[in-house]
N, C-alpha and C positions, 0 to 999 in steps of 0.2 A: 114497298107496297107489301101489306099483309096478305097472307094466304088463307082463305077461308076453307075450312074442312067441315063437310056436312056428313053427319052420321047417317048410316044406313041401317035399316031394320035387319034383323037376322034373316028374314025372308029375301031381302034385297041382296044381302051377302051371298046367300044360296044360289039365287038366280045369277048374279054376276059370276061366280065361280062355275056354276054349270055352263054358262054361255062360253066362258074362256076354255074350260075342259073340252067342250064339244069342238071349238075351233081348233085346238091343239090335236085332238084326235082325228079330226077330219083331214088335217094337213099331213098326219103321219100314217094314215090308213095304208098307204103304199107299202110301208115297211113290214106289214104282216102278210102281204101277199105272196103266194108261193113262186111266183115268176119274177121276183126282184132279184137284184144282183148282190144282195147282202149275204155275208156268211152266216153260218148258224149262230155264232157268238154275237154278231151284230144285230141279227134279228132278236136274239134274247134279250139284249141290252135295250133295245126299243121296246120290246114287251115289258120289260121291268119299269120303264120310265111312264108308259101308258097305264100301267097298273098303279103307279103312284099318283098320276093325275086322277084317276078314279077314286083313289084313297082319300084325296083331299077332300072330296064331296062327302065321303062316309064320315070324315072328321068333324066337318061343319055340321052335319045332321046330328051327330052324337053330342054336340056341344062342347067339344074339346078344341084346344088350339090346333088349328089346321097345320099340317106339314108344309113346309115350303114347296113351291112349284119346283117340280124335278126338272133339271136341265137335260135337254136332249142329247144323246151322246154324239160325238164327233169322231168321224173315221177319216 
């Protein structure tokens, strides 16, 4: 069975990426709270990943190939 691919508009791509970014950030908000049990290095690693997720939106808005979705750190 052939798979059908439907092209999305740039606006749809941006909306889709924003929705995914928002889900990822919401699910990882706890990593930036001062009362979590992460070390300073672990918190910094999460902060870097969260910034990369935000940067993907900047890439799309700038019209450049977006960086891949950053993988959350595993500890």
